Biopython code that builds the backbone (N, CA, C, O; Angstrom):
import numpy as np
from Bio.PDB.StructureBuilder import StructureBuilder

atoms = [
    (1, "MET", "N", (83.684, 66.743, 186.263)),
    (1, "MET", "CA", (82.357, 66.118, 185.713)),
    (1, "MET", "C", (82.813, 65.272, 184.676)),
    (1, "MET", "O", (83.704, 65.570, 183.880)),
    (2, "VAL", "N", (82.095, 64.062, 184.708)),
    (2, "VAL", "CA", (82.269, 63.033, 184.162)),
    (2, "VAL", "C", (81.162, 62.626, 182.853)),
    (2, "VAL", "O", (79.981, 62.826, 183.137)),
    (3, "VAL", "N", (81.364, 62.224, 181.835)),
    (3, "VAL", "CA", (80.485, 62.186, 180.978)),
    (3, "VAL", "C", (80.311, 60.670, 180.454)),
    (3, "VAL", "O", (81.107, 60.419, 179.549)),
    (4, "HIS", "N", (79.370, 59.483, 180.841)),
    (4, "HIS", "CA", (79.473, 58.018, 180.575)),
    (4, "HIS", "C", (77.951, 57.841, 180.083)),
    (4, "HIS", "O", (76.900, 58.226, 180.595)),
    (5, "SER", "N", (78.294, 56.901, 178.544)),
    (5, "SER", "CA", (77.102, 56.385, 177.905)),
    (5, "SER", "C", (76.958, 55.343, 178.603)),
    (5, "SER", "O", (77.850, 54.583, 178.982)),
    (6, "ALA", "N", (75.378, 55.243, 178.874)),
    (6, "ALA", "CA", (74.603, 54.394, 179.179)),
    (6, "ALA", "C", (73.362, 54.359, 178.680)),
    (6, "ALA", "O", (72.816, 55.188, 177.951)),
    (7, "ARG", "N", (72.813, 53.035, 179.250)),
    (7, "ARG", "CA", (71.167, 52.971, 178.689)),
    (7, "ARG", "C", (70.338, 54.055, 179.294)),
    (7, "ARG", "O", (69.543, 54.712, 178.624)),
    (8, "SER", "N", (70.572, 54.264, 180.806)),
    (8, "SER", "CA", (69.902, 55.458, 181.551)),
    (8, "SER", "C", (70.726, 55.893, 182.818)),
    (8, "SER", "O", (71.584, 55.235, 183.408)),
    (9, "PRO", "N", (70.330, 56.974, 183.056)),
    (9, "PRO", "CA", (71.182, 57.911, 183.863)),
    (9, "PRO", "C", (71.751, 57.310, 185.118)),
    (9, "PRO", "O", (72.863, 57.563, 185.581)),
    (10, "GLY", "N", (70.785, 56.419, 185.654)),
    (10, "GLY", "CA", (71.033, 55.629, 186.620)),
    (10, "GLY", "C", (72.162, 54.776, 186.801)),
    (10, "GLY", "O", (73.004, 54.734, 187.699)),
    (11, "ARG", "N", (71.953, 53.884, 185.419)),
    (11, "ARG", "CA", (73.100, 52.986, 184.840)),
    (11, "ARG", "C", (74.299, 53.570, 184.866)),
    (11, "ARG", "O", (75.237, 53.050, 185.470)),
    (12, "ALA", "N", (74.435, 55.011, 184.048)),
    (12, "ALA", "CA", (75.319, 55.519, 184.189)),
    (12, "ALA", "C", (76.549, 56.257, 185.531)),
    (12, "ALA", "O", (77.773, 56.306, 185.651)),
    (13, "LEU", "N", (75.577, 56.638, 186.181)),
    (13, "LEU", "CA", (76.195, 56.470, 187.605)),
    (13, "LEU", "C", (76.440, 54.734, 188.475)),
    (13, "LEU", "O", (77.136, 54.392, 189.431)),
    (14, "HIS", "N", (75.968, 54.363, 188.027)),
    (14, "HIS", "CA", (76.888, 53.291, 188.588)),
    (14, "HIS", "C", (78.002, 52.703, 188.225)),
    (14, "HIS", "O", (78.863, 52.237, 188.972)),
    (15, "MET", "N", (77.985, 52.729, 186.780)),
    (15, "MET", "CA", (79.433, 52.484, 185.830)),
    (15, "MET", "C", (80.170, 53.533, 186.387)),
    (15, "MET", "O", (81.054, 53.081, 187.115)),
    (16, "VAL", "N", (80.157, 54.861, 186.332)),
    (16, "VAL", "CA", (81.279, 55.719, 186.582)),
    (16, "VAL", "C", (81.285, 55.403, 188.185)),
    (16, "VAL", "O", (82.435, 55.635, 188.556)),
    (17, "ARG", "N", (80.549, 55.004, 189.221)),
    (17, "ARG", "CA", (81.114, 54.392, 190.915)),
    (17, "ARG", "C", (81.890, 53.376, 190.517)),
    (17, "ARG", "O", (83.021, 53.369, 191.003)),
    (18, "ARG", "N", (81.524, 52.238, 189.535)),
    (18, "ARG", "CA", (82.350, 51.135, 189.308)),
    (18, "ARG", "C", (83.717, 51.693, 188.792)),
    (18, "ARG", "O", (84.569, 51.563, 189.671)),
    (19, "ARG", "N", (84.079, 52.125, 187.946)),
    (19, "ARG", "CA", (85.304, 52.573, 187.372)),
    (19, "ARG", "C", (86.091, 53.280, 187.925)),
    (19, "ARG", "O", (87.309, 53.103, 187.892)),
    (20, "LEU", "N", (85.238, 54.626, 188.800)),
    (20, "LEU", "CA", (86.035, 55.708, 189.407)),
    (20, "LEU", "C", (85.870, 55.128, 190.779)),
    (20, "LEU", "O", (86.517, 55.986, 191.380)),
    (21, "GLY", "N", (85.441, 54.223, 191.798)),
    (21, "GLY", "CA", (85.247, 54.481, 192.803)),
    (21, "GLY", "C", (86.456, 53.648, 193.502)),
    (21, "GLY", "O", (86.520, 53.852, 194.714)),
    (22, "THR", "N", (87.510, 52.675, 192.937)),
    (22, "THR", "CA", (88.608, 52.367, 193.044)),
    (22, "THR", "C", (89.662, 53.550, 193.329)),
    (22, "THR", "O", (90.322, 53.852, 194.323)),
    (23, "ARG", "N", (89.528, 54.147, 191.906)),
    (23, "ARG", "CA", (90.925, 55.414, 192.478)),
    (23, "ARG", "C", (90.741, 56.632, 193.430)),
    (23, "ARG", "O", (91.615, 57.190, 194.094)),
    (24, "LEU", "N", (88.937, 57.027, 193.322)),
    (24, "LEU", "CA", (88.734, 58.457, 193.931)),
    (24, "LEU", "C", (87.892, 58.094, 195.141)),
    (24, "LEU", "O", (87.146, 57.114, 195.112)),
    (25, "PRO", "N", (87.982, 58.706, 195.970)),
    (25, "PRO", "CA", (87.169, 58.639, 197.567)),
    (25, "PRO", "C", (85.816, 59.448, 197.104)),
    (25, "PRO", "O", (85.721, 60.665, 197.264)),
    (26, "ILE", "N", (84.597, 58.504, 196.410)),
    (26, "ILE", "CA", (83.558, 59.461, 195.845)),
    (26, "ILE", "C", (82.612, 58.932, 197.058)),
    (26, "ILE", "O", (82.854, 57.883, 197.656)),
    (27, "ASP", "N", (81.508, 59.776, 197.352)),
    (27, "ASP", "CA", (80.826, 59.536, 198.541)),
    (27, "ASP", "C", (79.273, 59.774, 197.862)),
    (27, "ASP", "O", (78.240, 59.284, 198.317)),
    (28, "VAL", "N", (79.377, 60.659, 196.646)),
    (28, "VAL", "CA", (78.013, 61.069, 196.218)),
    (28, "VAL", "C", (78.230, 61.420, 194.568)),
    (28, "VAL", "O", (79.062, 62.259, 194.220)),
    (29, "LEU", "N", (77.497, 60.779, 193.721)),
    (29, "LEU", "CA", (77.402, 60.995, 192.149)),
    (29, "LEU", "C", (75.966, 61.667, 192.435)),
    (29, "LEU", "O", (75.161, 61.774, 193.360)),
    (30, "THR", "N", (76.141, 62.095, 190.957)),
    (30, "THR", "CA", (74.556, 62.934, 191.003)),
    (30, "THR", "C", (74.982, 63.282, 189.361)),
    (30, "THR", "O", (76.093, 63.168, 188.844)),
    (31, "THR", "N", (73.684, 63.748, 188.734)),
    (31, "THR", "CA", (73.162, 63.345, 187.180)),
    (31, "THR", "C", (73.387, 65.185, 186.822)),
    (31, "THR", "O", (72.952, 65.719, 187.843)),
    (32, "HIS", "N", (73.746, 66.036, 186.086)),
    (32, "HIS", "CA", (73.799, 66.842, 185.740)),
    (32, "HIS", "C", (72.375, 67.712, 185.261)),
    (32, "HIS", "O", (71.984, 68.806, 185.669)),
    (33, "TYR", "N", (71.818, 66.878, 184.333)),
    (33, "TYR", "CA", (70.474, 67.207, 184.112)),
    (33, "TYR", "C", (69.781, 66.399, 184.865)),
    (33, "TYR", "O", (70.222, 65.349, 185.331)),
    (34, "PRO", "N", (68.079, 67.062, 185.115)),
    (34, "PRO", "CA", (67.058, 65.942, 185.403)),
    (34, "PRO", "C", (66.456, 64.508, 184.426)),
    (34, "PRO", "O", (66.448, 64.351, 183.205)),
    (35, "ASP", "N", (66.214, 64.040, 185.001)),
    (35, "ASP", "CA", (65.518, 62.480, 183.925)),
    (35, "ASP", "C", (64.624, 62.830, 183.536)),
    (35, "ASP", "O", (64.364, 64.032, 183.591)),
    (36, "ARG", "N", (63.544, 61.695, 182.829)),
    (36, "ARG", "CA", (62.308, 61.845, 182.150)),
    (36, "ARG", "C", (61.373, 62.746, 183.489)),
    (36, "ARG", "O", (60.487, 63.593, 183.376)),
    (37, "ARG", "N", (61.799, 62.342, 184.320)),
    (37, "ARG", "CA", (60.421, 62.766, 185.295)),
    (37, "ARG", "C", (60.705, 64.012, 186.201)),
    (37, "ARG", "O", (60.125, 64.199, 187.270)),
    (38, "GLY", "N", (61.946, 65.103, 185.507)),
    (38, "GLY", "CA", (62.135, 65.773, 186.391)),
    (38, "GLY", "C", (63.416, 66.129, 187.262)),
    (38, "GLY", "O", (63.980, 67.189, 187.531)),
    (39, "GLN", "N", (63.665, 64.636, 187.628)),
    (39, "GLN", "CA", (64.663, 64.592, 188.996)),
    (39, "GLN", "C", (65.624, 64.709, 188.396)),
    (39, "GLN", "O", (65.797, 64.528, 187.190)),
    (40, "VAL", "N", (66.888, 65.262, 189.774)),
    (40, "VAL", "CA", (68.271, 64.951, 189.426)),
    (40, "VAL", "C", (68.557, 63.424, 190.375)),
    (40, "VAL", "O", (68.176, 63.185, 191.521)),
    (41, "LEU", "N", (69.226, 62.684, 189.591)),
    (41, "LEU", "CA", (69.400, 61.300, 190.285)),
    (41, "LEU", "C", (70.795, 61.254, 191.525)),
    (41, "LEU", "O", (71.670, 62.121, 191.503)),
    (42, "LEU", "N", (70.796, 60.718, 192.004)),
    (42, "LEU", "CA", (72.160, 60.583, 193.161)),
    (42, "LEU", "C", (72.499, 59.140, 193.223)),
    (42, "LEU", "O", (71.699, 58.205, 193.249)),
    (43, "ASN", "N", (73.507, 59.099, 193.240)),
    (43, "ASN", "CA", (74.168, 57.256, 193.738)),
    (43, "ASN", "C", (75.169, 57.707, 195.099)),
    (43, "ASN", "O", (76.285, 58.223, 195.152)),
    (44, "VAL", "N", (74.407, 57.346, 195.929)),
    (44, "VAL", "CA", (74.696, 57.609, 197.348)),
    (44, "VAL", "C", (75.710, 56.267, 197.672)),
    (44, "VAL", "O", (75.314, 55.140, 197.378)),
    (45, "ASP", "N", (77.241, 56.512, 198.392)),
    (45, "ASP", "CA", (77.781, 55.392, 198.800)),
    (45, "ASP", "C", (77.564, 55.459, 200.090)),
    (45, "ASP", "O", (78.107, 56.393, 200.680)),
    (46, "LEU", "N", (76.873, 54.673, 200.737)),
    (46, "LEU", "CA", (76.555, 54.676, 202.394)),
    (46, "LEU", "C", (77.266, 53.598, 203.155)),
    (46, "LEU", "O", (77.069, 52.430, 202.818)),
    (47, "GLU", "N", (78.136, 53.895, 204.227)),
    (47, "GLU", "CA", (78.502, 52.778, 205.308)),
    (47, "GLU", "C", (77.229, 51.861, 205.604)),
    (47, "GLU", "O", (76.081, 52.189, 205.904)),
    (48, "SER", "N", (77.981, 50.233, 205.368)),
    (48, "SER", "CA", (76.966, 49.271, 205.732)),
    (48, "SER", "C", (76.441, 49.281, 206.991)),
    (48, "SER", "O", (75.528, 48.456, 206.958)),
    (49, "ALA", "N", (76.511, 49.768, 208.109)),
    (49, "ALA", "CA", (75.411, 50.372, 208.957)),
    (49, "ALA", "C", (74.632, 51.387, 208.713)),
    (49, "ALA", "O", (73.643, 51.458, 209.443)),
    (50, "THR", "N", (74.783, 52.354, 207.767)),
    (50, "THR", "CA", (73.744, 52.896, 207.631)),
    (50, "THR", "C", (72.636, 52.511, 206.487)),
    (50, "THR", "O", (71.485, 52.903, 206.293)),
    (51, "HIS", "N", (73.591, 51.454, 205.730)),
    (51, "HIS", "CA", (72.625, 51.108, 204.544)),
    (51, "HIS", "C", (71.563, 50.037, 204.914)),
    (51, "HIS", "O", (70.579, 49.747, 204.234)),
    (52, "GLU", "N", (72.024, 49.352, 206.428)),
    (52, "GLU", "CA", (71.129, 48.318, 207.060)),
    (52, "GLU", "C", (69.764, 49.227, 207.929)),
    (52, "GLU", "O", (68.582, 48.895, 208.022)),
    (53, "ALA", "N", (70.331, 50.219, 208.374)),
    (53, "ALA", "CA", (69.322, 51.143, 208.784)),
    (53, "ALA", "C", (68.608, 51.217, 207.799)),
    (53, "ALA", "O", (67.582, 50.544, 207.905)),
    (54, "LEU", "N", (68.717, 51.738, 206.911)),
    (54, "LEU", "CA", (67.906, 52.547, 205.758)),
    (54, "LEU", "C", (67.056, 51.533, 205.476)),
    (54, "LEU", "O", (65.841, 51.732, 205.458)),
    (55, "SER", "N", (67.672, 50.148, 205.185)),
    (55, "SER", "CA", (66.933, 49.041, 204.615)),
    (55, "SER", "C", (65.848, 48.314, 205.475)),
    (55, "SER", "O", (64.982, 47.637, 204.921)),
    (56, "ARG", "N", (65.912, 48.486, 207.091)),
    (56, "ARG", "CA", (65.437, 48.457, 208.166)),
    (56, "ARG", "C", (63.866, 49.334, 208.099)),
    (56, "ARG", "O", (62.710, 48.909, 208.100)),
    (57, "GLU", "N", (64.436, 50.740, 208.042)),
    (57, "GLU", "CA", (63.134, 51.192, 207.654)),
    (57, "GLU", "C", (62.301, 51.223, 206.828)),
    (57, "GLU", "O", (61.128, 51.560, 206.987)),
    (58, "ALA", "N", (63.065, 50.710, 205.392)),
    (58, "ALA", "CA", (62.440, 50.839, 204.433)),
    (58, "ALA", "C", (61.634, 49.170, 204.512)),
    (58, "ALA", "O", (60.465, 49.316, 204.158)),
    (59, "VAL", "N", (61.818, 48.266, 204.729)),
    (59, "VAL", "CA", (61.224, 47.119, 205.079)),
    (59, "VAL", "C", (59.760, 47.715, 205.999)),
    (59, "VAL", "O", (58.654, 47.612, 205.467)),
    (60, "ALA", "N", (59.861, 48.141, 206.972)),
    (60, "ALA", "CA", (59.004, 48.123, 207.982)),
    (60, "ALA", "C", (58.020, 49.403, 207.473)),
    (60, "ALA", "O", (56.873, 49.481, 207.915)),
    (61, "LEU", "N", (58.485, 50.293, 206.619)),
    (61, "LEU", "CA", (57.352, 51.208, 205.701)),
    (61, "LEU", "C", (56.956, 50.720, 204.419)),
    (61, "LEU", "O", (56.272, 51.324, 203.593)),
    (62, "GLY", "N", (57.477, 49.496, 204.315)),
    (62, "GLY", "CA", (57.023, 49.020, 202.778)),
    (62, "GLY", "C", (57.249, 49.636, 201.793)),
    (62, "GLY", "O", (56.364, 49.781, 200.950)),
    (63, "GLN", "N", (58.467, 50.154, 201.634)),
    (63, "GLN", "CA", (59.200, 51.096, 200.637)),
    (63, "GLN", "C", (60.538, 50.331, 200.201)),
    (63, "GLN", "O", (61.035, 49.518, 200.980)),
    (64, "ARG", "N", (61.196, 50.625, 198.796)),
    (64, "ARG", "CA", (62.226, 50.708, 198.783)),
    (64, "ARG", "C", (63.219, 51.720, 199.655)),
    (64, "ARG", "O", (62.866, 52.827, 200.063)),
    (65, "PRO", "N", (64.517, 51.131, 199.859)),
    (65, "PRO", "CA", (65.699, 51.979, 200.600)),
    (65, "PRO", "C", (65.707, 53.231, 199.850)),
    (65, "PRO", "O", (65.340, 54.305, 200.326)),
    (66, "GLN", "N", (66.139, 53.057, 198.656)),
    (66, "GLN", "CA", (66.365, 54.499, 197.804)),
    (66, "GLN", "C", (65.033, 55.462, 197.921)),
    (66, "GLN", "O", (65.150, 56.686, 197.877)),
    (67, "ASP", "N", (63.920, 54.894, 198.053)),
    (67, "ASP", "CA", (62.582, 56.266, 198.140)),
    (67, "ASP", "C", (62.778, 56.784, 199.619)),
    (67, "ASP", "O", (63.053, 57.973, 199.781)),
    (68, "VAL", "N", (62.629, 55.820, 200.860)),
    (68, "VAL", "CA", (63.291, 56.130, 201.961)),
    (68, "VAL", "C", (64.433, 57.269, 202.258)),
    (68, "VAL", "O", (64.343, 58.190, 203.070)),
    (69, "LEU", "N", (65.704, 56.918, 201.251)),
    (69, "LEU", "CA", (66.554, 57.851, 201.451)),
    (69, "LEU", "C", (66.133, 59.063, 200.581)),
    (69, "LEU", "O", (66.518, 60.136, 201.047)),
    (70, "GLY", "N", (65.352, 59.149, 199.293)),
    (70, "GLY", "CA", (65.153, 60.017, 198.839)),
    (70, "GLY", "C", (64.254, 60.665, 199.854)),
    (70, "GLY", "O", (64.674, 61.694, 200.383)),
    (71, "ARG", "N", (63.115, 60.220, 200.185)),
    (71, "ARG", "CA", (62.313, 61.501, 201.360)),
    (71, "ARG", "C", (63.379, 61.965, 202.268)),
    (71, "ARG", "O", (63.643, 63.167, 202.312)),
    (72, "ARG", "N", (63.870, 61.302, 202.832)),
    (72, "ARG", "CA", (64.734, 62.093, 203.584)),
    (72, "ARG", "C", (65.499, 63.179, 203.355)),
    (72, "ARG", "O", (65.480, 64.211, 204.026)),
    (73, "VAL", "N", (66.582, 62.820, 201.838)),
    (73, "VAL", "CA", (67.158, 63.821, 201.299)),
    (73, "VAL", "C", (66.417, 64.889, 200.992)),
    (73, "VAL", "O", (67.097, 65.915, 200.974)),
    (74, "ARG", "N", (64.789, 65.119, 200.632)),
    (74, "ARG", "CA", (64.018, 66.207, 199.869)),
    (74, "ARG", "C", (63.498, 66.598, 201.269)),
    (74, "ARG", "O", (63.003, 67.721, 201.183)),
    (75, "ALA", "N", (63.404, 66.042, 202.704)),
    (75, "ALA", "CA", (63.255, 66.832, 203.668)),
    (75, "ALA", "C", (64.275, 67.568, 204.229)),
    (75, "ALA", "O", (64.019, 68.454, 205.044)),
    (76, "ALA", "N", (65.434, 67.301, 203.882)),
    (76, "ALA", "CA", (66.733, 68.024, 204.403)),
    (76, "ALA", "C", (66.828, 69.156, 203.879)),
    (76, "ALA", "O", (66.940, 70.235, 204.461)),
    (77, "VAL", "N", (66.771, 68.876, 202.358)),
    (77, "VAL", "CA", (66.788, 69.994, 201.339)),
    (77, "VAL", "C", (65.606, 71.094, 201.778)),
    (77, "VAL", "O", (65.957, 72.266, 201.916)),
    (78, "ALA", "N", (64.603, 70.829, 201.935)),
    (78, "ALA", "CA", (63.116, 71.706, 202.227)),
    (78, "ALA", "C", (63.589, 72.406, 203.717)),
    (78, "ALA", "O", (63.341, 73.605, 203.847)),
    (79, "ARG", "N", (64.056, 71.908, 204.499)),
    (79, "ARG", "CA", (64.482, 72.241, 205.780)),
    (79, "ARG", "C", (65.822, 73.044, 205.646)),
    (79, "ARG", "O", (66.161, 73.454, 206.756)),
    (80, "ASP", "N", (66.504, 73.324, 204.870)),
    (80, "ASP", "CA", (68.017, 73.910, 204.644)),
    (80, "ASP", "C", (67.213, 75.072, 203.934)),
    (80, "ASP", "O", (67.650, 76.192, 204.198)),
    (81, "THR", "N", (66.067, 75.024, 203.040)),
    (81, "THR", "CA", (65.317, 75.891, 202.202)),
    (81, "THR", "C", (64.916, 76.926, 203.414)),
    (81, "THR", "O", (65.463, 78.010, 203.612)),
    (82, "ARG", "N", (63.914, 76.397, 204.132)),
    (82, "ARG", "CA", (63.136, 77.061, 205.061)),
    (82, "ARG", "C", (63.939, 78.203, 206.090)),
    (82, "ARG", "O", (63.477, 79.287, 206.446)),
    (83, "GLU", "N", (65.353, 77.590, 206.473)),
    (83, "GLU", "CA", (66.193, 77.955, 207.507)),
    (83, "GLU", "C", (67.202, 79.022, 206.653)),
    (83, "GLU", "O", (67.882, 79.906, 207.174)),
    (84, "ARG", "N", (67.141, 78.781, 205.541)),
    (84, "ARG", "CA", (68.036, 79.687, 204.959)),
    (84, "ARG", "C", (67.259, 81.082, 204.276)),
    (84, "ARG", "O", (67.844, 82.093, 203.888)),
    (85, "ALA", "N", (65.875, 80.849, 204.249)),
    (85, "ALA", "CA", (64.778, 82.218, 203.827)),
    (85, "ALA", "C", (64.922, 82.565, 205.401)),
    (85, "ALA", "O", (65.381, 83.690, 205.596)),
    (86, "ARG", "N", (64.626, 81.836, 206.527)),
    (86, "ARG", "CA", (64.302, 82.714, 207.787)),
    (86, "ARG", "C", (65.585, 83.249, 208.066)),
    (86, "ARG", "O", (65.428, 84.360, 208.572)),
    (87, "GLY", "N", (66.837, 82.943, 207.957)),
    (87, "GLY", "CA", (67.862, 83.769, 208.249)),
    (87, "GLY", "C", (67.950, 85.109, 207.379)),
    (87, "GLY", "O", (68.152, 86.194, 207.924)),
    (88, "LEU", "N", (67.780, 84.971, 205.929)),
    (88, "LEU", "CA", (67.787, 86.328, 204.833)),
    (88, "LEU", "C", (66.627, 87.071, 205.898)),
    (88, "LEU", "O", (67.092, 87.993, 206.568)),
    (89, "GLU", "N", (65.481, 86.819, 206.063)),
    (89, "GLU", "CA", (64.479, 87.871, 206.781)),
    (89, "GLU", "C", (65.066, 88.337, 207.872)),
    (89, "GLU", "O", (65.117, 89.541, 208.125)),
    (90, "ASP", "N", (65.678, 87.208, 208.790)),
    (90, "ASP", "CA", (66.285, 88.156, 209.971)),
    (90, "ASP", "C", (67.487, 89.101, 209.396)),
    (90, "ASP", "O", (67.663, 90.269, 209.742)),
    (91, "GLN", "N", (68.000, 88.634, 208.786)),
    (91, "GLN", "CA", (68.969, 89.975, 208.160)),
    (91, "GLN", "C", (68.597, 91.120, 207.912)),
    (91, "GLN", "O", (69.100, 92.201, 208.220)),
    (92, "LEU", "N", (67.290, 90.760, 207.087)),
    (92, "LEU", "CA", (66.687, 91.949, 206.244)),
    (92, "LEU", "C", (65.910, 93.070, 207.287)),
    (92, "LEU", "O", (65.703, 94.252, 207.013)),
    (93, "LYS", "N", (65.510, 92.316, 208.651)),
    (93, "LYS", "CA", (64.498, 92.982, 209.483)),
    (93, "LYS", "C", (66.024, 93.881, 210.359)),
    (93, "LYS", "O", (65.896, 95.058, 210.698)),
    (94, "SER", "N", (67.164, 93.223, 210.575)),
    (94, "SER", "CA", (68.025, 93.905, 210.629)),
    (94, "SER", "C", (68.600, 95.383, 210.142)),
    (94, "SER", "O", (68.705, 96.409, 210.814)),
    (95, "MET", "N", (68.926, 95.161, 208.806)),
    (95, "MET", "CA", (69.122, 96.216, 207.992)),
    (95, "MET", "C", (68.051, 97.430, 208.069)),
    (95, "MET", "O", (68.355, 98.622, 208.094)),
    (96, "LEU", "N", (66.703, 96.883, 208.101)),
    (96, "LEU", "CA", (65.614, 97.866, 207.843)),
    (96, "LEU", "C", (65.475, 98.635, 209.203)),
    (96, "LEU", "O", (64.877, 99.702, 209.343)),
    (97, "ALA", "N", (66.239, 97.796, 210.362)),
    (97, "ALA", "CA", (65.997, 98.757, 211.268)),
    (97, "ALA", "C", (67.435, 100.056, 210.862)),
    (97, "ALA", "O", (67.305, 101.163, 211.384)),
    (98, "HIS", "N", (68.283, 99.887, 210.253)),
    (98, "HIS", "CA", (69.096, 101.001, 210.199)),
    (98, "HIS", "C", (69.326, 101.765, 208.445)),
    (98, "HIS", "O", (69.981, 102.693, 207.972)),
    (99, "TYR", "N", (68.549, 100.931, 208.034)),
    (99, "TYR", "CA", (68.200, 101.677, 206.798)),
    (99, "TYR", "C", (66.885, 101.785, 206.092)),
    (99, "TYR", "O", (66.010, 101.282, 206.796)),
    (100, "THR", "N", (66.395, 102.281, 204.899)),
    (100, "THR", "CA", (65.341, 102.835, 204.477)),
    (100, "THR", "C", (65.326, 101.367, 203.534)),
    (100, "THR", "O", (66.194, 100.583, 203.150)),
    (101, "ALA", "N", (63.859, 101.469, 203.401)),
    (101, "ALA", "CA", (63.423, 100.308, 202.825)),
    (101, "ALA", "C", (64.210, 100.437, 200.927)),
    (101, "ALA", "O", (64.830, 99.651, 200.210)),
    (102, "GLU", "N", (63.652, 102.074, 200.762)),
    (102, "GLU", "CA", (64.656, 102.445, 199.366)),
    (102, "GLU", "C", (65.766, 102.371, 199.635)),
    (102, "GLU", "O", (66.435, 101.911, 198.710)),
    (103, "GLU", "N", (66.420, 102.666, 200.680)),
    (103, "GLU", "CA", (67.889, 102.216, 200.383)),
    (103, "GLU", "C", (68.293, 100.716, 200.333)),
    (103, "GLU", "O", (69.207, 100.287, 199.629)),
    (104, "VAL", "N", (67.693, 100.138, 200.966)),
    (104, "VAL", "CA", (68.082, 98.270, 200.668)),
    (104, "VAL", "C", (67.776, 98.174, 199.721)),
    (104, "VAL", "O", (68.688, 97.754, 199.009)),
    (105, "LEU", "N", (66.509, 98.416, 199.004)),
    (105, "LEU", "CA", (65.785, 97.961, 197.383)),
    (105, "LEU", "C", (67.350, 98.219, 196.620)),
    (105, "LEU", "O", (68.062, 97.327, 196.161)),
    (106, "THR", "N", (67.627, 99.591, 196.631)),
    (106, "THR", "CA", (68.620, 100.076, 196.171)),
    (106, "THR", "C", (70.188, 99.379, 195.952)),
    (106, "THR", "O", (70.862, 99.205, 194.938)),
    (107, "SER", "N", (70.376, 99.136, 197.093)),
    (107, "SER", "CA", (71.740, 98.321, 197.244)),
    (107, "SER", "C", (71.630, 96.928, 196.565)),
    (107, "SER", "O", (72.616, 96.450, 196.004)),
    (108, "VAL", "N", (70.253, 96.167, 196.615)),
    (108, "VAL", "CA", (70.110, 94.822, 196.365)),
    (108, "VAL", "C", (69.809, 94.939, 194.635)),
    (108, "VAL", "O", (70.183, 94.083, 193.834)),
    (109, "ALA", "N", (69.181, 95.979, 194.332)),
    (109, "ALA", "CA", (69.828, 96.271, 192.543)),
    (109, "ALA", "C", (70.457, 96.380, 192.054)),
    (109, "ALA", "O", (70.461, 95.966, 190.895)),
    (110, "ARG", "N", (71.701, 97.191, 192.748)),
    (110, "ARG", "CA", (73.183, 97.557, 192.481)),
    (110, "ARG", "C", (73.843, 96.320, 192.516)),
    (110, "ARG", "O", (74.720, 96.085, 191.684)),
    (111, "CYS", "N", (73.516, 95.449, 193.424)),
    (111, "CYS", "CA", (73.994, 93.971, 193.510)),
    (111, "CYS", "C", (73.701, 93.067, 192.153)),
    (111, "CYS", "O", (74.497, 92.639, 191.317)),
    (112, "LEU", "N", (72.462, 92.955, 192.232)),
    (112, "LEU", "CA", (72.160, 92.134, 191.097)),
    (112, "LEU", "C", (72.497, 92.578, 190.042)),
    (112, "LEU", "O", (72.910, 91.717, 189.265)),
    (113, "CYS", "N", (72.495, 94.032, 189.517)),
    (113, "CYS", "CA", (72.827, 94.213, 188.407)),
    (113, "CYS", "C", (74.556, 93.998, 187.651)),
    (113, "CYS", "O", (75.043, 94.193, 186.537)),
    (114, "GLY", "N", (75.065, 93.488, 188.999)),
    (114, "GLY", "CA", (76.535, 93.617, 188.386)),
    (114, "GLY", "C", (76.903, 92.239, 187.994)),
    (114, "GLY", "O", (76.374, 91.175, 188.315)),
    (115, "ARG", "N", (78.029, 92.506, 187.151)),
    (115, "ARG", "CA", (78.568, 91.619, 186.154)),
    (115, "ARG", "C", (78.090, 89.663, 186.886)),
    (115, "ARG", "O", (77.255, 88.796, 186.627)),
    (116, "SER", "N", (79.031, 89.819, 187.673)),
    (116, "SER", "CA", (78.764, 88.154, 188.589)),
    (116, "SER", "C", (78.156, 88.375, 189.779)),
    (116, "SER", "O", (78.606, 88.037, 190.874)),
    (117, "HIS", "N", (76.737, 89.160, 189.492)),
    (117, "HIS", "CA", (75.701, 88.658, 190.727)),
    (117, "HIS", "C", (76.839, 89.179, 192.133)),
    (117, "HIS", "O", (76.726, 88.483, 193.142)),
    (118, "GLY", "N", (77.663, 90.100, 192.183)),
    (118, "GLY", "CA", (78.247, 90.721, 193.320)),
    (118, "GLY", "C", (77.997, 91.697, 193.157)),
    (118, "GLY", "O", (77.732, 92.118, 192.031)),
    (119, "CYS", "N", (77.986, 92.549, 194.401)),
    (119, "CYS", "CA", (77.690, 93.873, 194.767)),
    (119, "CYS", "C", (78.701, 94.993, 193.973)),
    (119, "CYS", "O", (79.853, 94.866, 194.387)),
    (120, "THR", "N", (78.598, 95.803, 193.185)),
    (120, "THR", "CA", (79.344, 96.778, 192.547)),
    (120, "THR", "C", (79.403, 98.011, 193.436)),
    (120, "THR", "O", (78.530, 98.256, 194.269)),
    (121, "SER", "N", (80.421, 98.742, 193.233)),
    (121, "SER", "CA", (80.389, 100.458, 193.850)),
    (121, "SER", "C", (79.204, 101.064, 193.078)),
    (121, "SER", "O", (78.971, 100.911, 191.879)),
    (122, "PRO", "N", (78.475, 101.797, 193.992)),
    (122, "PRO", "CA", (77.942, 103.003, 193.487)),
    (122, "PRO", "C", (78.502, 103.608, 192.360)),
    (122, "PRO", "O", (79.728, 103.703, 192.298)),
    (123, "ALA", "N", (77.803, 104.027, 191.469)),
    (123, "ALA", "CA", (78.352, 105.259, 190.469)),
    (123, "ALA", "C", (78.272, 106.555, 190.753)),
    (123, "ALA", "O", (77.249, 107.170, 191.055)),
    (124, "LEU", "N", (79.621, 107.072, 190.630)),
    (124, "LEU", "CA", (80.202, 108.659, 191.816)),
    (124, "LEU", "C", (79.631, 109.740, 190.376)),
    (124, "LEU", "O", (79.719, 110.966, 190.452)),
]
sb = StructureBuilder()
sb.init_structure("model")
sb.init_model(0)
sb.init_chain("A")
sb.init_seg("    ")
for serial, (resi, resn, name, xyz) in enumerate(atoms, 1):
    if name == "N":
        sb.init_residue(resn, " ", resi, " ")
    sb.init_atom(name, np.array(xyz, "f"), 0.0, 1.0, " ", f" {name:<3s}", serial, name[0])
structure = sb.get_structure()
């Protein structure tokens, strides 16, 4: 984690990349806290071919490259969220084929009440 003072979160990310980019292999920098619009900012180092393709798409859509990239990132996060939810549902269906709903809920409650959100042994 790096703390850097700047006039804006975006400017801070840019300055951190300039200072650390020559010392560390950094692909993505992100703000830790959301900005005034509630968004976490990313500073992504793209290969030139990727940047050019993104710029061409942005021009074709009449948008800024960062807006096109942001839309793609949000779509990927949404897709991952849906896939994770679907995977969890599949695992639950499999468990419910072998255990009662009460057993599954009891086990989930036991896991959630553990100190580090890990499952704990049942009390004997």
